[in-house]
C-alpha positions, 0 to 999 in steps of 0.5 A: 456740439464740438468743444470749440463750439461750446467754448464759442457759445460760452464766450458769446454768453459772457459777452452778452452778459457783459453787454447787458450789465453795461447797458443796465449800468448805463441806464441806471447812471442816466437815471441816477445822475438827474436825480442826484443833480436835482436833489443837490440843486434842491438843497442848494436852493433851500440853502440859498433861500435861507441865506437870502432870508437871513441876509434880508433880516440883517439888512433890515437891522442895519437899515433900521438905523437910517429909517425914522422909527415912529410911534402912533400918537396918543389918542385922547378920550372922547371929550378930550379931558383926562380922567381926573380920578386917575390914581397916583399909581396909574400916573406913576406907571404912565411915566415909566419907560416901557420895555418889550422883550419880543421873540421871533421865528418860534416856536422852537426847541428853545421856547419852553426854556425861555418860558421857564426863565420868564416865569422864574423872573415873573416877566411877560414877553411877546412871541411873534410865531411862524406856522408850525403845526407839529404837536410840540409846537402846538403845546408851546403855543398854548403854553405861551397864551396860558402863561399870560404872554402875548402871541403875535403873527410873524407870517405862516411861511416866513418865506420872503419871496413867497410872502411878499410876492403880491398882495394876494399871497400876503393875504393868503399867508396871513389868513392861514396863520391867523386861522390856525392860531385862533383855532388852536388857542381860542384867542384873537390875534391882533398883533403882527411883525413883518419878516424882515420888518416893515422897512425890509427891501426884499418886497417888490410890493410897497409895504404900506399896502400890506400895512393897510391890509393889516389895518383893515383886519384890525391888526397892528404891526410892531417893529423894533428899535433895539436889536440883539443881533441874534438873527444872523448866521453867526452865533453871538456870545452872551456878553455881546447879546446882553450889551446889544439888548440893553445898552440903548434902552435908556435912550427910548421911552418905549424900547422894543427888543428883537430876540429869536427863539429858534433852534440855533439861538442857544446863546440867547437863552443863556443871555436872557437872565442877564438881559432881564436882570439888567433891565429890571435894574434900570430906574423907572422901567417896566417889562411888559408884553405887547397888547392892543393898547401898546403904542407900536414902534414902526419903521415906516411912517403910518401917521403920515399915510393917515394924514397925521403928524408925529 
């Protein structure tokens, strides 16, 4: 082959190689662009869902001021006569203002530190938890129960759109969480807190239907009447959290304080000792965990649903 022929052949090979590279790059681009777009879209959707959940909770906190907070009426014993042998100590305790510190959305990285603080002050609290099955979370859940705190359900998924989609989806989520918690701790779960509260405006299904289902399962839901404000995206300073959590306690005979122990709520941990000390400094006031005997604070009026009065 002549030199010119060799040069032409080499040039053709170069063109072919360039064309192959161009084709490969084009194909890779066509493959990667949708993958990148889908990945970005997934992150955007996840972020939007988180923002929707946070906004819903903030709306619920604001609407709490407009919703009548109701409590279930005291039920007398069978013969309608109080026990005349009731001790003086019991009578005194009945007149105390009862304050319940409640922590939502855990267990998280702050849960153990919160438990340490509660132990230091010999205070029992209530933890409304979501579905977390990693070993660290399991240990935290077991510690909550072992140290005498109350463990409540706060949905397994904590995804508003999924949880409140239908009665069936709510029941499935409820059963999944109750089964997990009871198998893990060996203790029955009898208390529940709706994500966003029972007065949330996210659910297209009437919240009374979900409340009726909880009733059928022997479970009582608990809302709150004092909000610390730590549920939003903005991290509040310690002084604001202490003020929000304690300023209105004396206006209630039963005060349920809403706090969070999820990862980003580090100022809640810092504020907790001051919150406890402020409450302990109030006259005729006691800090308690929520139990089956606790008169619930509820945003929606269950007494009217059941034909009762407040």
